[in-house]
C-alpha positions in Angstrom: 46.1 104.9 88.7 46.5 104.2 92.4 49.9 102.6 92.1 50.9 105.8 90.3 49.6 107.8 93.6 51.5 105.2 96.0 54.9 106.3 94.2 54.0 110.2 94.3 53.8 109.8 98.0 56.6 107.4 98.7 58.8 109.9 96.7 57.5 113.2 98.8 57.7 111.2 102.2 61.7 110.1 101.3 62.2 113.9 100.1 60.6 115.0 103.5 62.4 112.9 105.7 65.9 113.8 103.8 65.0 117.2 104.6 64.5 116.3 108.0 67.6 114.5 108.4 69.6 117.5 106.6 68.0 120.0 109.1 68.9 117.7 112.2 72.2 117.2 111.3 72.8 121.0 110.8 71.2 121.9 114.2 73.6 118.9 115.7 76.8 119.9 113.4 76.2 124.1 113.6 75.7 124.5 117.4 77.6 121.9 119.2 81.2 121.2 118.7 82.5 117.6 118.7 83.9 118.7 122.0 80.9 119.7 123.1 79.1 116.2 122.5 81.9 114.6 124.1 81.6 116.5 127.4 77.5 115.8 127.2 78.2 112.0 127.0 81.0 112.4 129.8 78.2 114.1 132.0 75.8 111.4 131.3 78.2 108.8 131.9 79.1 110.0 135.1 75.8 110.7 136.0 74.6 106.4 135.3 78.1 105.6 136.8 77.2 107.5 139.8 73.6 105.9 140.5 75.5 102.5 139.8 78.8 102.7 142.1 77.5 105.6 144.2 81.2 107.2 144.1 80.6 111.0 144.5 83.6 111.7 142.6 81.8 110.7 139.8 78.5 113.2 140.8 81.6 115.8 140.9 82.5 115.3 137.4 78.9 115.1 136.3 78.4 118.5 138.1 81.4 120.0 136.5 80.5 119.2 132.9 76.8 120.3 133.4 77.9 123.8 134.5 80.4 123.8 131.6 77.7 123.2 129.2 75.1 125.6 130.7 77.7 128.1 130.8 78.5 127.3 127.3 74.7 127.7 126.0 74.5 131.1 128.2 77.6 132.3 126.5 76.4 131.4 123.1 73.4 133.4 123.1 73.0 136.8 122.1 72.2 139.0 118.9 74.4 138.5 116.1 72.3 139.8 113.1 75.6 141.8 111.6 76.0 142.9 108.0 79.0 143.0 106.5 81.5 144.0 103.6 84.7 143.5 102.2 86.8 145.6 100.1 90.4 145.4 99.0 92.8 147.9 97.7 93.3 145.9 94.2 91.8 143.0 93.1 95.0 142.5 90.5 98.2 142.9 91.9 101.9 141.7 91.1 104.2 139.6 93.5 105.6 141.5 96.1 103.0 144.1 96.1 101.2 144.7 99.3 97.3 144.3 99.3 95.1 146.2 102.0 91.7 144.4 102.8 88.8 146.7 104.7 86.4 144.5 106.7 83.2 146.6 107.6 80.5 145.4 110.2 78.0 146.8 111.0 74.2 146.5 113.0 71.6 147.1 110.9 68.9 146.5 113.4 67.1 148.3 116.3 68.4 146.5 119.0 72.3 145.9 120.3 74.3 143.1 119.0 76.6 140.7 121.4 80.3 140.7 121.1 81.6 138.0 118.7 84.5 136.7 116.8 85.4 137.4 113.1 87.1 134.9 111.2 88.3 136.1 107.7 90.3 133.3 105.7 93.2 134.8 103.6 94.2 132.2 101.3 95.3 129.0 103.9 95.9 131.6 107.0 92.9 132.8 108.8 92.8 136.3 110.2 90.6 136.2 113.4 89.4 139.6 115.2 87.1 140.6 117.5 83.4 142.5 117.1 82.5 144.2 120.3 79.2 145.2 121.1 77.3 147.3 118.5 74.5 150.0 119.0 71.9 150.1 116.7 73.4 151.9 113.6 76.9 151.2 114.7 79.7 150.1 112.9 83.2 148.4 113.3 86.1 148.3 110.7 89.0 146.1 110.7 92.2 146.7 108.2 93.8 143.6 107.5 97.3 144.2 105.3 99.6 141.1 103.7 102.2 141.1 101.1 101.6 139.1 98.1 104.6 136.8 98.2 103.8 134.4 95.7 101.8 134.1 92.2 98.1 132.7 92.7 94.6 133.3 92.4 94.3 134.2 96.3 90.7 133.5 97.6 89.6 135.7 100.4 86.8 135.2 102.5 84.0 134.0 102.8 83.7 136.3 106.2 81.9 134.3 109.1 81.4 135.4 112.6 81.3 133.0 115.4 79.1 133.5 118.6 80.3 130.6 121.5 82.1 130.1 124.7 85.7 129.9 125.5 85.8 126.0 126.3 84.4 126.0 122.6 81.5 123.7 123.5 78.8 125.8 121.9 79.2 127.6 118.7 77.1 129.6 116.5 78.7 130.6 113.2 76.7 132.6 110.2 78.3 133.7 107.0 78.3 137.2 106.4 80.1 137.9 103.0 81.0 135.5 100.2 84.7 134.7 98.8 86.5 136.9 96.4 89.5 136.3 94.6 92.7 138.7 94.6 94.8 137.8 91.2 98.3 137.9 92.2 100.2 138.2 88.5 103.6 136.9 87.8 106.6 139.4 87.6 107.2 140.3 83.8 109.4 142.8 81.8 109.2 145.1 79.0 110.3 143.2 75.7 110.8 144.9 72.2 108.7 144.8 69.6 108.6 141.4 67.7 108.8 141.9 64.2 108.8 138.2 62.8 105.5 137.0 61.1 104.4 136.8 57.8 105.4 139.5 55.7 103.0 141.6 53.3 99.7 140.4 54.8 96.4 142.7 54.5 95.9 141.6 58.4 99.2 142.5 59.2 100.6 145.0 62.0 103.0 148.0 60.7 106.7 147.2 61.9 108.1 150.2 61.7 110.8 148.5 59.2 111.2 151.1 55.9 111.1 149.0 52.8 110.7 148.9 49.2 107.8 146.4 48.6 104.6 145.6 51.0 101.3 146.9 51.4 101.1 149.9 53.9 102.2 153.1 52.0 104.9 155.0 53.9 106.3 157.8 51.5 108.5 158.8 48.7 112.2 158.8 48.1 114.6 159.3 45.2 115.4 157.1 42.7 118.6 155.2 43.2 120.4 152.8 40.5 119.0 149.2 40.8 115.7 150.2 42.0 112.8 148.5 40.6 111.0 150.8 38.1 107.8 149.3 39.1 107.9 151.3 42.4 108.1 154.2 40.5 105.1 157.2 41.6 105.0 158.9 38.2 102.8 161.8 38.9 104.9 163.1 41.6 108.1 162.2 39.5 106.4 164.8 36.4 106.0 167.1 39.2 109.5 167.2 40.8 111.2 166.4 37.4 113.1 163.5 38.8 112.2 159.9 39.3 110.4 159.1 42.9 110.0 155.7 44.2 107.7 154.7 47.0 108.3 153.4 50.1 106.4 151.1 52.1 106.0 150.3 56.1 106.4 146.6 56.7 103.6 145.0 57.8 103.7 141.7 59.5 100.8 139.1 60.6 101.9 136.7 63.7 99.6 134.3 65.0 101.4 133.5 67.9 100.8 130.2 70.0 102.4 130.2 73.8 102.7 126.9 75.4 104.1 126.3 78.6 105.1 123.0 80.5 103.7 122.6 84.1 105.5 119.4 84.7 107.4 120.1 87.7 109.8 117.1 86.5 110.5 119.4 83.6 112.2 121.9 86.5 114.9 121.7 89.2 112.4 123.6 92.0 109.8 126.0 92.3 111.9 129.1 92.0 112.7 127.6 88.0 109.1 127.0 87.2 108.1 130.6 88.5 111.0 131.9 86.3 109.7 129.9 83.3 105.7 131.3 84.1 107.2 134.9 84.3 108.9 134.4 80.9 105.6 132.8 79.7 103.4 136.0 80.8 106.1 138.4 79.7 105.9 137.1 75.8 102.1 137.1 76.2 102.0 140.7 77.3 104.2 142.1 74.5 102.1 140.3 71.8 98.8 141.6 73.1 100.1 145.0 73.4 101.4 144.6 69.6 97.5 143.6 69.1 98.6 140.2 67.9 96.4 137.0 68.2 97.7 134.7 71.0 96.9 131.5 71.6 97.7 129.9 75.1 98.5 126.3 76.3 99.2 125.2 79.8 98.5 121.4 80.6 94.9 121.4 79.9 93.8 125.0 80.0 93.9 126.6 76.5 92.8 130.1 76.1 92.7 133.1 73.4 92.8 136.0 76.0 91.7 139.3 74.6 93.7 141.7 76.8 96.4 141.4 79.0 94.4 141.2 82.0 92.7 138.4 81.0 95.8 136.7 80.2 97.7 137.7 83.3 94.8 136.5 85.3 94.8 133.2 83.4 98.8 133.0 84.4 98.4 133.4 87.9 96.4 130.4 87.8 99.1 128.0 86.6 100.1 125.3 88.6 102.3 122.1 88.3 100.6 119.3 87.0 102.3 115.9 87.3 100.1 114.6 84.2 101.0 117.2 81.9 101.8 115.9 78.4 105.2 115.5 77.7 104.7 116.4 74.2 103.8 119.8 74.3 103.3 120.5 70.6 100.5 117.8 70.3 97.9 120.1 72.8 99.2 123.1 71.0 98.5 121.8 67.5 95.0 120.7 68.2 94.3 124.3 69.4 96.2 126.4 67.4 97.4 124.6 64.2 97.9 127.8 61.9 99.9 129.8 64.1 103.0 131.5 62.3 104.9 132.0 65.5 105.1 128.9 68.4 106.9 129.7 71.7 107.6 126.8 74.2 108.7 127.2 77.7 110.6 124.4 79.5 112.5 123.9 82.5 116.3 122.6 82.3 115.2 118.9 83.2 113.7 119.0 79.6 116.4 117.2 77.4 117.3 118.3 73.9 116.3 115.1 72.4 112.5 115.3 73.7 112.6 119.1 72.3 113.5 118.0 68.7 111.2 115.2 68.5 108.4 117.8 70.1 109.5 120.3 67.1 109.1 118.0 64.4 105.4 117.9 64.2 105.2 121.8 63.9 104.3 123.1 60.5 107.9 123.8 58.5 106.7 127.6 57.6 106.3 128.4 61.3 109.1 130.1 63.4 109.7 128.1 66.4 111.4 129.4 69.5 112.3 127.2 73.1 112.8 129.3 75.8 114.6 127.3 78.6 114.3 128.7 82.2 117.6 127.6 84.0 117.9 129.7 87.3 121.5 131.2 87.7 122.8 130.3 84.5 124.4 132.6 81.9 122.2 133.5 78.8 122.6 131.7 75.6 121.2 131.1 72.1 121.6 128.3 70.2 119.9 127.7 66.6 118.8 124.7 65.4 117.5 124.1 61.9 113.8 123.3 62.9 114.0 126.1 66.1 116.0 127.8 68.1 117.1 127.1 72.0 117.4 130.2 74.2 118.8 129.3 77.8 116.9 132.0 80.3 119.2 132.1 83.5 117.4 135.5 84.9 114.1 137.3 83.9 116.1 140.3 83.4 117.8 138.5 80.6 114.6 138.2 78.5 114.5 141.2 76.8 118.0 140.9 75.2 117.5 137.6 74.0 114.2 138.3 72.6 116.2 141.7 71.0 118.5 139.3 69.0 116.0 136.6 68.1 113.5 139.5 66.7 
């Protein structure tokens, strides 16, 4: 019993010591910068050296350092009880769109605040702005505008304020607002309706094509020689006095698997990689707009998006990865083994032999299209026994290519 109490006391003591160390560390690093500690050390060293050597130059140096430290402490004092909000014009934009960021800092207290500096990280950049003295209840609004130059999940914030001296010796930093994300979607193009898939399926979608045999009844037409008499609608034939044939709207179900290679070695440059992402995104958007089940694969990230917004958010986060499995079909089949349509998007450095070996693992009943992003090259389509290879040199070529494949 005593041993248990002793161990409990030791654990409590250790936790208390850790908290004390953490607070001391935060106090040391939060208010005094590394430069401030250097100046403090130089002031002490100068005083010690003066007492030993008696050089008045050392005393003058110590006095300068001490004055700098005292001034820095005085300038860092003041009320910084700010509150702030960050609003963005849109949280989801496309490459080349303009985003407006509105930062509102206000003083909710009853006493005036001191002036300070605001720091708003936008991706890898930092937007710095001055916050003047604010009276009780007063606010200050700052607008920041930037252009979405590249596809990304762009973090904005956290917004922090800094009160300190111009030398950077003493600082008082405080975080006001947490980070928010802006999704910069890839560029996409509209595609024609994709009609490939399993025909005459109960879960299929109407394709707009009128046929004589399917599940979705469309209408009637007069009998023509060669028509199957099993499709005769006898009640209507009796009313009209001539044989009437049932017509149907073709229904097709397409469970689509979309896979993109994210290995940078498969692409000539970053521009070609972005073209591949736009191809991948355009096809996915079209499938989802047709309410077709979609399974996506990008490296180790697998998803089954429910709508275009969720899918495009995922496309914004696609990044190159040298460790991406070169056999794209392996991960795809692990997550979508029963798909009826497989799209693979690759770069120009993916050789045809690797593509052929990859496609061999797919089900024979499925349709496979490999889209190869090759910037500034003419569009082309080549059909093989197990798949179709389409060369896409520009994103605007995609609707024409998909029109031929559909």
